[in-house]
Each structure stands twice: as C-alpha cells, then as structure tokens.
C-alpha positions in Angstrom: -87.4 75.2 -38.3 -86.0 76.2 -41.8 -82.3 76.7 -43.0 -81.5 80.4 -42.7 -80.5 82.2 -45.6 -76.4 82.9 -45.1 -77.0 87.0 -45.1 -79.6 86.7 -42.6 -76.7 84.7 -40.4 -74.4 85.8 -37.8 -72.2 83.3 -36.0 -70.6 85.1 -32.8 -68.7 84.0 -29.9 -68.9 85.7 -26.3 -65.4 86.1 -24.9 -64.7 87.3 -21.5 -62.8 86.4 -18.4 -64.7 84.6 -14.9 -66.6 86.6 -13.9 -67.6 89.5 -16.2 -70.8 88.1 -16.7 -71.1 86.5 -20.1 -73.5 83.8 -19.3 -75.5 86.6 -18.1 -75.5 88.5 -20.9 -75.9 85.0 -23.4 -79.3 84.7 -20.8 -80.3 88.4 -21.1 -79.7 87.8 -25.3 -82.1 84.9 -25.0 -84.8 86.7 -22.9 -84.5 90.0 -25.2 -85.1 87.8 -28.6 -88.2 86.0 -27.0 -85.7 82.8 -27.0 -86.8 81.7 -23.2 -89.6 82.7 -21.5 -87.9 83.7 -18.3 -84.7 85.2 -17.3 -82.4 82.8 -16.0 -79.7 83.2 -13.0 -76.5 81.9 -12.5 -77.2 81.9 -8.7 -80.4 79.5 -9.0 -78.6 77.6 -11.5 -81.4 78.2 -14.2 -79.7 79.6 -17.3 -79.7 78.0 -20.8 -76.0 77.8 -21.6 -74.7 76.6 -17.9 -76.4 73.3 -17.8 -73.6 70.4 -16.6 -73.5 69.5 -12.9 -70.3 71.1 -12.5 -71.3 74.5 -14.1 -74.4 74.3 -11.7 -72.6 74.1 -8.4 -69.1 75.5 -9.5 -71.6 78.6 -10.7 -69.4 78.8 -13.7 -68.9 77.7 -17.3 -66.5 75.0 -18.1 -67.8 73.5 -21.6 -68.5 75.5 -24.8 -72.2 75.8 -25.3 -74.4 76.7 -28.5 -77.1 79.0 -28.7 -79.5 79.5 -31.5 -82.0 82.8 -31.4 -83.5 85.5 -33.6 -83.6 89.0 -34.0 -84.8 91.4 -36.6 -85.4 88.1 -39.3 -81.6 87.0 -38.7 -80.7 83.7 -36.9 -78.0 84.5 -34.1 -75.6 81.3 -33.3 -74.3 82.6 -29.9 -71.0 80.4 -28.9 -70.3 80.6 -25.6 -67.0 79.5 -24.4 -66.0 79.4 -20.4 -64.1 82.4 -19.6 -61.4 80.6 -17.2 -57.8 80.5 -18.3 -57.4 76.8 -17.6 -59.9 76.3 -20.1 -58.7 78.3 -22.7 -58.7 75.4 -25.5 -62.6 75.4 -25.7 -62.1 79.3 -26.5 -59.4 79.1 -29.0 -61.8 76.2 -30.9 -64.6 78.1 -30.7 -63.2 81.1 -32.6 -62.8 78.5 -35.5 -66.7 78.6 -35.8 -67.7 82.3 -35.9 -67.2 85.7 -37.9 -67.3 87.9 -35.2 -67.0 88.1 -31.5 -68.5 90.0 -28.5 -66.1 90.9 -25.7 -67.7 91.0 -22.3 -65.9 93.3 -19.9 -67.2 93.6 -16.3 -67.0 97.0 -14.9 -66.0 95.8 -11.2 -63.2 93.0 -12.7 -62.0 94.7 -15.5 -59.4 93.3 -18.0 -57.9 90.6 -16.5 -54.8 88.4 -17.8 -56.7 85.8 -19.2 -58.9 88.3 -21.4 -55.4 89.4 -22.5 -54.6 86.1 -23.5 -57.8 85.4 -25.9 -57.6 89.2 -27.4 -54.6 88.1 -28.8 -56.0 85.1 -30.8 -59.1 87.7 -31.8 -56.6 90.0 -33.7 -54.6 87.4 -34.9 -57.9 86.0 -36.6 -58.6 89.4 -37.3 -62.3 89.0 -36.3 -64.6 92.3 -35.6 -65.4 93.1 -32.3 -68.3 94.5 -30.4 -67.5 95.4 -26.6 -70.2 94.9 -24.0 -69.5 96.8 -20.7 -71.7 94.9 -18.1 -72.3 95.3 -14.4 -73.2 99.4 -14.9 -76.1 98.9 -12.3 -73.3 98.4 -9.3 -71.9 101.1 -8.0 -68.7 102.8 -8.6 -68.9 101.6 -12.4 -66.6 103.9 -14.5 -66.6 103.9 -18.3 -63.7 106.4 -18.2 -62.1 103.8 -15.8 -62.9 101.1 -18.1 -62.0 102.7 -21.6 -58.8 103.4 -19.9 -58.2 99.9 -19.2 -59.2 98.3 -22.8 -56.5 100.9 -24.2 -53.9 99.4 -21.6 -54.5 96.0 -21.4 -55.9 95.2 -25.1 -54.4 98.0 -27.0 -58.2 99.5 -28.4 -59.8 102.5 -27.9 -63.4 101.8 -27.9 -65.7 103.7 -29.4 -68.8 104.3 -26.7 -72.2 103.5 -28.9 -74.5 103.6 -25.7 -74.6 105.5 -22.3 -76.0 104.6 -19.2 -79.1 106.5 -17.9 -79.8 106.4 -14.1 -82.7 107.5 -12.6 -83.3 108.1 -8.8 -79.7 106.8 -8.5 -80.6 103.4 -10.4 -79.5 102.1 -13.8 -82.9 102.3 -15.6 -81.9 102.4 -19.2 -79.4 103.6 -22.0 -79.1 106.2 -24.2 -78.6 104.7 -27.8 -76.5 107.2 -29.3 -77.0 106.0 -33.0 -80.7 105.8 -32.8 -80.9 108.8 -30.6 -83.3 107.2 -28.1 -83.5 106.1 -24.5 -84.0 102.5 -24.4 -85.5 101.0 -21.2 -86.3 97.4 -20.4 -87.0 95.1 -17.3 -86.0 91.7 -16.0 -89.4 90.6 -15.5 -90.8 90.7 -19.0 -89.3 91.1 -22.8 -91.1 94.2 -23.5 -88.9 97.3 -24.4 -89.9 100.8 -24.4 -88.0 103.0 -27.2 -88.3 106.6 -25.7 -87.3 110.4 -26.4 -84.1 111.5 -24.8 -85.0 113.3 -21.8 -84.1 117.1 -22.0 -81.1 117.2 -19.1 -79.5 114.2 -21.6 -79.7 115.9 -24.8 -76.5 118.0 -24.7 -74.4 114.9 -23.8 -76.0 112.8 -26.2 -75.0 115.6 -28.9 -71.6 115.7 -27.8 -71.1 111.7 -27.9 -73.2 111.5 -30.9 -70.4 113.8 -32.8 -67.5 112.1 -31.3 -69.3 108.7 -33.0 -69.5 110.7 -36.3 -65.6 112.0 -36.4 -64.6 108.6 -35.2 -66.4 106.8 -38.3 -65.7 109.6 -40.7 -61.9 109.6 -40.0 -61.7 106.3 -40.9 -63.2 106.3 -44.5 -62.0 109.2 -47.0 -65.7 109.2 -48.7 -67.4 109.9 -45.6 -64.6 112.3 -44.3 -65.6 114.7 -46.9 -69.3 114.0 -46.5 -68.9 114.9 -43.3 -66.7 118.1 -43.9 -69.2 119.4 -45.9 -72.7 119.2 -44.3 -71.4 119.1 -40.6 -72.4 115.5 -40.0 -73.1 111.9 -41.4 -76.4 110.5 -42.8 -78.3 107.7 -40.5 -77.3 105.8 -43.5 -74.0 106.8 -44.2 -73.0 106.1 -40.2 -74.2 102.7 -40.2 -72.4 101.9 -43.4 -69.6 103.6 -42.6 -69.7 101.6 -38.7 -70.0 98.7 -40.5 -67.0 98.9 -42.4 -65.4 99.8 -39.8 -66.3 97.4 -37.6 -65.4 94.9 -40.1 -62.0 96.0 -40.9 -61.4 96.2 -37.4 -60.6 99.6 -37.1 -63.6 100.2 -35.0 -64.4 98.5 -32.0 -67.9 99.8 -30.5 -68.5 99.9 -26.9 -72.4 99.0 -25.8 -73.0 99.4 -22.0 -75.9 98.1 -19.6 -76.3 95.4 -17.1 -77.0 91.6 -18.2 -78.9 90.8 -14.9 -81.1 93.7 -15.0 -81.7 93.2 -18.8 -80.7 96.7 -19.7 -78.6 97.5 -22.8 -79.4 94.5 -24.4 -81.4 95.9 -27.6 -78.7 98.2 -29.0 -76.2 94.9 -28.7 -78.6 92.9 -30.8 -79.6 95.7 -33.6 -75.5 96.1 -33.9 -75.0 92.5 -34.2 -77.4 91.9 -37.1 -76.3 95.6 -38.5 -72.7 95.8 -38.2 -71.3 92.2 -37.7 -70.5 90.2 -41.0 -72.4 87.2 -42.3 -71.1 83.8 -43.7 -72.1 85.9 -47.0 -69.2 88.5 -46.4 -67.0 85.8 -45.8 -67.5 84.3 -48.9 -66.8 87.7 -50.7 -63.5 87.8 -49.2 -60.6 85.1 -49.7 -61.3 81.7 -50.3 -60.9 78.9 -47.5 -57.6 76.8 -47.9 -56.8 73.3 -47.1 -55.0 70.8 -48.4 -55.8 67.4 -50.3 -55.5 64.4 -48.0 -54.1 62.5 -50.1 -51.5 64.3 -52.4 -50.5 67.6 -49.9 -51.7 69.9 -52.7 -53.4 73.1 -52.2 -57.6 73.3 -52.4 -59.8 75.8 -51.6 -63.4 76.2 -51.4 -65.8 79.2 -51.3 -68.3 79.7 -48.5 -71.2 79.1 -50.3 -73.8 76.3 -50.5 -72.7 75.6 -54.3 -69.4 74.2 -53.4 -68.7 70.8 -52.0 -69.5 70.1 -48.4 -66.3 70.9 -45.8 -66.4 71.9 -42.2 -64.7 71.5 -39.1 -65.6 70.0 -35.8 -65.0 72.7 -33.1 -66.6 70.7 -30.3 -67.2 66.9 -28.8 -69.9 66.2 -26.3 -69.8 62.7 -24.7 -72.5 61.8 -22.2 -72.9 58.3 -21.4 -76.6 58.3 -21.6 -77.1 60.8 -24.5 -74.3 59.6 -26.4 -71.8 61.7 -28.4 -72.7 64.8 -30.2 -70.3 66.9 -32.7 -70.8 70.4 -33.1 -69.7 71.6 -36.5 -69.2 74.6 -38.3 -70.2 74.1 -42.2 -68.0 76.3 -44.0 -69.0 75.3 -47.5 -71.8 73.5 -49.0 -74.9 71.6 -47.5 -75.0 68.7 -45.2 -77.9 66.1 -45.2 -79.6 64.3 -42.1 -78.6 60.8 -42.5 -76.2 61.1 -45.5 -72.3 59.8 -45.7 -70.0 62.0 -45.4 -66.0 61.8 -45.2 -63.4 62.7 -42.2 -60.2 63.6 -44.4 -58.3 64.2 -41.2 -58.7 60.3 -40.1 -59.3 59.0 -43.6 -62.9 57.5 -42.5 -66.5 57.5 -43.6 -69.2 58.7 -41.3 -72.9 58.1 -41.0 -74.2 62.0 -40.2 -76.9 61.2 -38.7 -79.4 63.7 -37.2 -78.8 67.1 -36.9 -79.6 69.4 -34.9 -79.7 73.1 -34.3 -78.9 73.9 -30.7 -80.1 75.8 -27.6 -78.2 74.6 -24.5 -79.3 71.4 -23.6 -82.5 71.2 -25.8 -81.7 70.2 -29.6 -84.4 70.5 -32.1 -83.9 67.9 -35.7 -82.9 69.6 -38.9 -83.0 67.9 -41.8 -80.3 70.0 -43.8 -78.1 72.9 -43.3 -75.8 74.8 -45.4 -72.8 77.0 -45.7 -72.3 79.4 -42.9 -74.4 77.5 -40.1 -73.5 75.8 -37.1 -75.2 72.4 -36.2 -75.1 69.4 -33.9 -74.6 65.8 -35.5 -75.4 63.0 -33.3 -73.3 59.5 -32.9 -70.2 60.0 -35.2 -68.1 57.0 -34.3 -64.3 58.2 -35.4 -64.5 61.9 -35.1 -62.8 64.3 -32.5 -62.5 67.6 -32.1 -60.6 69.5 -34.8 -61.4 67.1 -37.5 -62.5 68.2 -41.2 -65.6 66.8 -42.5 -66.1 67.1 -46.1 -67.5 65.6 -49.6 -65.6 62.4 -49.9 -65.2 63.0 -53.9 -63.7 65.9 -53.4 -61.7 66.2 -50.3 -60.1 68.6 -48.2 -58.6 69.0 -45.2 -58.1 72.1 -43.4 -55.0 72.7 -41.0 -55.9 71.9 -37.1 -55.8 74.8 -34.4 -53.0 74.4 -32.1 -54.1 74.0 -28.6 -52.1 75.0 -26.0 -50.3 72.2 -23.8 -50.9 71.1 -20.4 -48.5 72.6 -18.0 -49.4 71.0 -14.7 -49.2 66.9 -14.1 -50.3 64.6 -11.6 -50.2 61.2 -10.9 -53.2 59.4 -10.6 -54.2 55.8 -8.8 -57.4 54.4 -8.3 -59.4 54.0 -5.2 -60.0 50.7 -5.5 -58.7 47.6 -8.5 -62.1 47.6 -9.7 -61.8 51.5 -10.8 -58.7 50.8 -13.2 -60.8 50.2 -16.4 -63.7 53.0 -15.6 -60.2 55.3 -15.2 -58.5 54.5 -18.9 -61.7 54.7 -20.4 -63.5 57.7 -18.7 -60.4 60.0 -19.1 -60.1 58.6 -22.9 -63.4 59.9 -23.2 -62.9 63.4 -21.6 -60.0 63.9 -23.5 -62.0 63.6 -26.8 -64.3 66.1 -25.2 -61.6 68.2 -24.3 -58.1 67.7 -26.1 -56.2 70.4 -23.7 -56.1 67.5 -21.3 -53.3 64.3 -21.6 -53.3 60.9 -19.8 -50.3 58.5 -20.3 -48.8 56.0 -18.5 -45.4 56.8 -17.7 -43.2 53.3 -19.1 -40.3 54.3 -16.5 -42.2 55.1 -12.9 -45.4 52.8 -13.8 -47.6 55.7 -13.0 -50.5 56.8 -14.8 -50.0 60.6 -15.5 -52.9 63.0 -16.0 -51.9 66.5 -17.1 -53.9 69.9 -17.9 -53.6 73.7 -17.9 -53.9 74.0 -14.0 -55.3 72.8 -10.7 -58.8 74.1 -11.5 -58.7 72.0 -15.1 -57.6 68.8 -13.6 -59.8 69.0 -10.2 -62.7 69.5 -13.2 -62.1 66.6 -15.0 -61.5 64.0 -11.9 -65.1 65.7 -11.2 -66.3 64.8 -14.2 -64.7 61.2 -14.4 -66.4 60.6 -10.9 -70.1 61.8 -12.3 -70.0 60.0 -15.7 -67.9 57.1 -15.2 -67.9 56.2 -11.5 -63.9 56.4 -11.1 -62.8 57.8 -8.0 -58.9 58.2 -7.9 -56.1 59.7 -5.6 -53.7 62.1 -6.8 -50.2 63.0 -6.1 -47.5 64.5 -7.5 -46.0 62.5 -10.3 -42.5 60.6 -9.9 -39.8 62.2 -11.9 -38.6 59.5 -14.6 -34.7 59.6 -13.5 -32.1 57.3 -15.3 -28.7 55.9 -14.8 -25.6 55.6 -16.8 -21.9 55.1 -16.3 -19.0 57.3 -17.1 -16.3 54.8 -17.1 -15.4 51.5 -19.0 -15.3 48.3 -17.0 -15.2 44.5 -17.2 -16.9 41.8 -15.2 -17.4 37.8 -15.3 -21.0 36.9 -15.0 -21.1 32.7 -14.2 -23.8 30.7 -13.5 -23.5 27.4 -12.4 -26.3 25.0 -10.6 -25.8 21.4 -10.3 -29.3 19.3 -9.7 -29.9 15.8 -9.8 -30.6 15.7 -13.4 -29.1 18.3 -15.6 -27.6 21.2 -14.2 -27.2 24.6 -15.3 -24.1 26.3 -16.4 -23.6 29.7 -18.2 -20.0 31.8 -18.1 -19.7 35.0 -19.7 -17.3 38.4 -20.0 -18.6 41.8 -20.3 -17.3 45.0 -20.9 -19.3 47.9 -20.3 -18.8 51.4 -22.0 -20.7 54.8 -22.0 -22.4 56.1 -25.2 -22.9 59.5 -26.1 -26.2 61.1 -24.3 -29.3 60.0 -26.0 -27.8 57.0 -27.9 -29.7 54.7 -25.6 -27.9 51.2 -25.7 -25.8 49.0 -28.1 -24.6 45.6 -27.6 -21.8 43.7 -29.5 -20.7 40.3 -29.6 -16.7 40.1 -30.0 -16.5 36.3 -29.0 -13.9 34.3 -30.9 -12.9 30.7 -31.1 -16.5 29.6 -30.2 -15.5 30.0 -26.4 -19.6 30.9 -26.2 -21.7 29.2 -28.8 -23.6 31.5 -31.2 -26.8 30.2 -30.3 -26.6 31.6 -26.7 -25.7 35.0 -27.7 -29.2 36.4 -28.2 -29.6 34.9 -24.3 -26.6 37.3 -23.1 -28.1 40.1 -24.7 -31.4 39.7 -23.2 -30.0 39.2 -19.8 -28.3 42.4 -20.1 -31.0 44.5 -21.5 -33.3 43.0 -18.4 -30.6 43.8 -15.6 -30.4 47.7 -17.2 -34.2 48.1 -15.8 -32.8 48.7 -12.5 -29.7 50.3 -12.0 -26.9 50.0 -9.0 -27.6 53.9 -7.4 -31.4 54.0 -7.6 -32.8 51.3 -9.2 -33.5 53.7 -12.2 -33.3 52.3 -15.5 -29.6 52.3 -17.0 -29.5 54.2 -20.5 -26.4 55.1 -22.5 -24.3 52.3 -22.3 -22.5 49.7 -24.5 -22.3 46.2 -23.7 -19.9 43.9 -25.1 -19.3 40.2 -24.6 -16.3 38.9 -25.6 -15.4 35.6 -23.6 -16.8 32.8 -21.6 -17.2 29.3 -21.5 -20.3 26.8 -21.9 -21.1 22.7 -20.9 -22.0 20.8 -23.8 -25.1 19.5 -21.4 -25.8 21.8 -18.6 -25.5 25.1 -20.9 -28.8 26.7 -21.7 -30.4 30.2 -22.7 -31.6 30.5 -19.2 -28.3 29.9 -17.6 -26.5 32.3 -20.1 -29.4 34.8 -19.5 -28.7 34.7 -15.6 -25.0 34.5 -16.2 -25.2 37.8 -18.0 -27.0 39.5 -15.8 -24.7 38.9 -12.8 -21.6 39.8 -15.0 -23.6 43.4 -16.2 -24.3 44.2 -12.2 -21.0 43.5 -11.2 -19.2 45.6 -13.9 -21.8 48.5 -13.1 -20.5 48.7 -9.4 -16.8 49.9 -11.1 -18.3 51.6 -13.8 -18.9 54.9 -12.1 -22.7 55.4 -12.4 -24.2 58.7 -12.1 -27.9 59.8 -12.1 -29.7 61.6 -15.0 -32.6 63.8 -14.8 -35.0 65.0 -17.8 -34.2 68.5 -19.1 -37.5 70.6 -20.3 -37.4 73.6 -22.5 -39.5 76.2 -21.3 -40.9 79.1 -22.9 -42.2 81.7 -20.1 -44.3 84.7 -21.5 -44.7 87.4 -18.7 -45.8 91.0 -18.8 -42.3 93.1 -19.1 -42.7 94.7 -15.6 -42.7 91.4 -14.3 -39.7 89.7 -15.7 -37.1 90.3 -13.2 -38.7 88.4 -10.8 -39.2 85.6 -13.4 -36.1 85.4 -14.2 -34.9 85.5 -11.0 -37.4 82.2 -10.0 -36.0 80.6 -13.0 -32.4 81.1 -11.9 -33.2 79.5 -8.8 -34.5 76.4 -10.4 -31.5 75.8 -11.9 -32.6 77.4 -15.3 -30.2 78.1 -18.2 -31.5 81.1 -19.8 -31.1 80.7 -23.6 -32.7 83.9 -24.5 -35.5 86.8 -24.1 -37.3 88.2 -26.6 -39.5 91.4 -26.5 -42.8 91.4 -27.7 -45.4 94.3 -27.3 -46.3 94.6 -23.8 -44.9 91.1 -22.9 -41.1 89.2 -23.1 -40.6 85.6 -23.6 -37.8 83.6 -21.8 -36.7 80.5 -23.4 -34.9 78.3 -20.7 -33.9 74.9 -20.2 -35.0 73.6 -16.7 -34.9 70.2 -15.0 -38.3 68.9 -15.1 -38.2 68.2 -11.4 -37.8 72.0 -10.5 -41.3 72.2 -12.9 -43.6 70.3 -10.6 -45.3 73.3 -9.3 -44.3 76.0 -11.6 -47.8 77.2 -12.7 -49.0 78.1 -9.3 -45.5 80.4 -8.9 -45.9 82.0 -12.1 -49.4 82.9 -11.5 -48.2 84.4 -8.2 -45.1 86.6 -9.6 -47.1 87.6 -12.4 -50.4 88.4 -10.7 -51.8 85.7 -13.4 -50.8 87.6 -16.6 -48.0 85.2 -17.3 -48.2 81.5 -19.3 -45.9 78.9 -20.1 -45.0 76.0 -22.5 -42.8 73.2 -21.7 -41.3 70.4 -23.9 -38.8 67.6 -22.8 -35.6 67.8 -24.6 -33.0 65.6 -23.2 -31.2 64.0 -20.0 -28.5 65.6 -18.3 -26.2 65.0 -15.1 -27.8 65.7 -11.7 -25.5 67.8 -9.5 -23.5 65.7 -7.1 -25.0 67.1 -3.9 -28.8 66.6 -5.2 -28.1 62.9 -6.6 -27.0 62.0 -3.1 -30.2 63.0 -1.7 -32.1 61.7 -4.4 -30.8 58.3 -3.7 -30.8 58.6 -0.1 -34.8 59.4 -0.4 -35.1 56.6 -3.0 -33.7 53.9 -0.2 -35.8 55.4 2.5 -38.7 54.9 0.1 -37.9 51.4 -0.9 -37.6 50.4 2.8 -40.6 51.9 3.4 -42.5 50.0 0.8 -40.6 46.7 1.7 -42.5 46.9 5.1 
C-alpha cells in the first residue's frame, strides 16, 4: 500500500450520540467505497468497526476504531469513537487526530445531551463539520424537525445539500442538489445509479438549490457579486464557496439518508473529498505549537514531511495475545518502520516496530508514513495515550489533552485471593487503554477503589478485566475516609512496667496533646529537661504516638491535626528499652485522647456542576439537601455552572441523580479540597454504625 499524498488525504472523526447509527454509517461508507464486500450489520455482529466481544454482545461501540478507505483517488482515515457519554474521553482524544468531523444525527433519536457535550469540543477546536441525517427510512422522520433541533441544541442552522426521495412510500434514494441528480443505491450491491431528477421533484430541487446558492453567496462578497449579477453561481463557484464556508465553520452542510439501507452515502463521500480540509490545508495555516521538553521554550512544526518527525498517540489498544498497538497521528515529518523514535513526554527512546494501516481489526503493514497520516505502531514499551513521539535530535512535546475526571467510584474486592495480582495488573493495563479510568488503594480504608465516568463505564471495565485477564471482582460502595481530631489540650501519663524472670520492661512518659489548625497533620515536640527520659528513647516515644494515631477513640479512624509533646517521665537503668517507651507512649496517648474532646472529620469536595439553565433550580435544591455550600453560579450560553462545597459522603451516588434531574444533560467534576467537622447528630450515627460493623466483623 503506497503512502498517500497529503493533499489527497482526509482524516475525519465520526461523532454522534449512542444509537444514532454512526457504526452503520461507517459500514455503509466502507461498502460503498468497495473496502468491504458485504454491508455488515450491528444486529448480526458483522460490522468492521465493532469487533471487541463487549461491542458484539452490547451492540454498541466501546472503543475507538480506525477505518481506512479510498474514494475518488483520495485516502480517507475514518476515526470512529464510541458515542456513549461515559466514554467521552475516547472522543476527546479522537478529535486530536483529525481535521474535520461528520456529525451523525438519528432522525428518531435527535440531539441528545452527549452530542451537545461533544459538539462543544468540536467548536472549541474549530473543526469543520458535515452533518449526516440518518434513519430517514423510518416513519415519521422529519427534516424540518431535525433542523429545528440543531438550532436549539447545537446553535447551528445546517444547509441541506440532499433531500430524501421516496417511491411507493419507501425511501429509494436522495436528490443531490449540488449535482442535480437522483442517486439510488441498494444494500445488496455497491452499484450506484445517478439519474435525472424526476419531473415531479424538479420544482422542489430548484427551490432548495436556490437556497444553497444564496447561503453560500452570503458568506463571500466576491460570490455575492457574481450571484447578484448572474442570478446564480457557476458549479465551480458553488463548490469553491462551499469549501471555504465549511472550512471556516460558517457552513454546516446537511446530507440525508439511511446507513442500514445504504442510501445517501455517495454525496457524503463526495463532500468529504471536495469540501473537507486535507493535512496540506492545515499546513498552510498556523504552525503546530509545542514546547522543548528540556528547556520549556516554545517550539513549532509545520505539517509537512520536510520538517522533523512529531506526532501524538491518541489511542492505545492492549490485547493479551496480540500485544500493544499505539494509534499515532503524524503531525510532521516521516516515520519509518523499525526506526528509533523519542517519547518526549517520558524522556525515553522507543523502537517503532511495524507500522500498520488499520481497518477495524485488520492491519496492513506499511514501510513508512508521512505528515498527516494516521497509523498504528506495534509494541511500544513505555508510550501511553496522549504522549508525543518525535525526532530525538529536534524534540518537541505537544500539550496533553485534558480528559474528564471520573465521577463515580466503587470499592472492589477479589472473588478469590488468587485474583488479587490479576486485578492490579489487569486494571493498570485497562487504564493505559482508557485514561478516564482510575484505580487506587486507599491508605485510610485499605480498599481498592475503581473510579470511572459512570456505572456503565465501570461495568464495561470489569467485563474486560474478566475476559482479558481472568479476574473476578465484587463491587460495593467505597468507605468514606473519615478522620478524627481533637478540640482541646489534655495531659496523661503512659507507664509500662513488666517484670519477668530476667530483664523486665520499664517505660514512663508524660504527654500533652493539643489541636493543630486544619490540614497541619501531626507535630511532635520533645520538652523533656534534666534527663528524665534519655535522648535515645525519645524517637521510640514518637513512634509509639504515631502508631497510636492510626486508630482514634471515636470510631477507629486515623487521628490528624494533632500536636503531641513529651515533657516528663522516668526510666530504669536496666529494664528500660525502646520497646517499653514505645508501648508507654501509646498508652499515654490513648488516655490523653479521651479527655481532649475528640471529634469526627469528613472529606469535603469542590464540585463544579454544569446543567441546563431550565433545570438549575432543581439541581441547586438537591445540592443544598446534600449539605452543599454554594460558592457561585455562572451563566454560560444555554447552561449554568455551579461551584459548591459538598461532603464526599453525599456524592457517592450523585451521577445517577444528576442524570435524572437534567434528563442526562448535566455533568460534574469534583476534587478533594479539605477535611471539615461532621455535624454532631450525623457523627453519632457514623460512630454507632462503625461499632455495629466492627462487632459484626469480630463474629
């Protein structure tokens, strides 16, 4: 397979909400271009882009796939990320690899919240867009209704370029307003028919074509003069004006059809070639900006083959049998198989191994690839999603894409002890594939915690963990890492005396406990004078105190924000030892703690909630009920962002509630900020619950 010229190359992401027919559209494109011999089906599990077992039985994309096809002497790299909101991290990374997007809208599903979220990222990146209105074979599909939804939900007014054509009440083809042809096709064969416009459709086509010409002319003064003078645009002027309008973001052309019936695909493919930018178009605009990994100075690259190699890894796939595949968008220069490259994000060298052109799970070896292309590299050792690969002699490091943080956490337990190592290994591999997952071992609660973008996301991760790595786990809500602290100063003596047949044990110390400001942790002071306790035993006293702080007197939670001073004591010349003073200190600390007014502390999170303006009252009311303290509310376009402080204990199931309150259109992020005192009545319930749990565990 020869390397494509950059001007005859298009990199396009297919984006949609789940269920809009994006995977079916990708399959129809592959079939129409002759890339696959048969039109695959989601129901039968035969599509090219969905090949993972989880995708086949869920009938939904769960991972970004890469599809290479050819149309009109142009190579098209389709990047197909999943549409589910829980997997938005996949889409976010996919957008780094492309120059344009095709927005797929289902006539029956319309504009859903996840599509609005993705669209905001598309507009922020300034990516040109084509819109494909799918499912026009279904009853009740309305072009006018979809246009209105696009204006309400996405803030765009698409320009229809094709209209559906029905015969005998069935969708039979599309009327291409640009080419002024009726285009029909069938799902049994890739054969395409281009026919003259039927007599009864000519008036509607003429009116619609006039609206296209007006829409294009209005966006360019030169074309407007031509249109006013001649009453219409030439075909060349129309296409050039469309191209400029699309690439500047001023025009979003709308193409209609049915992916599963293979109708309306040809005009869309022509638009990809004729209207969307190539990597060469990107090169003619602003240079690519990055930083020198050592000096931090600004460095630039042009998107041309003559510049040094640079690229971004936007997807990692790890298979226990095939190994690791890294999907790389080459931004500048050229890459050859089996060459040495530099990972500037991690400061390490990599052997590039084989290069592949990718079509779903099929990989075709390439000797080399150049600026603008998208390839897969086999078996890179240290490279992960988001890393920059470049030439070592002229390094550059591109800014990493900010991915959404997990919003839902579960504690996980192995079903058997044999699964413990498998869980850790498997989850770390899954996180390399999907960086929006997080896995940690909590020091306070001793739990393994898995965090993701929602219940569906976590279920999917555990399904992969079981299939790929043979590890079975049980899920439950994670424990809240409560702490304890003290309110007042207290003193107590800790004395340990044990006499046996030989040497005894003797340690004696007086301790003073006092509170520290919140967040200060722990401070130990030696105030012993006159040698009441020899200096060599003081570290043992501190060690005894530190160990005693692991279990507080209220409910056994760690003690924090506490100052401890040893100020007096006594020793025995023969029987005193480090162990004796360590035990004595622990005894003294626990006695002093009882009279230092211990209290319970809980973790407080800063939460940022984004919700539609018409749901904001319900969202704020719910946050107040969760003991939230609203810091500020900021209006943004059609949404409002609320910043609020909320106890972690109140946020464990918030993802589900927010979806319910906002019809799936809300989102939130949260971050730990500090510990605060638990209200008295709630603290009593927590302590009682802990005692019951401890008692049950003892039996």
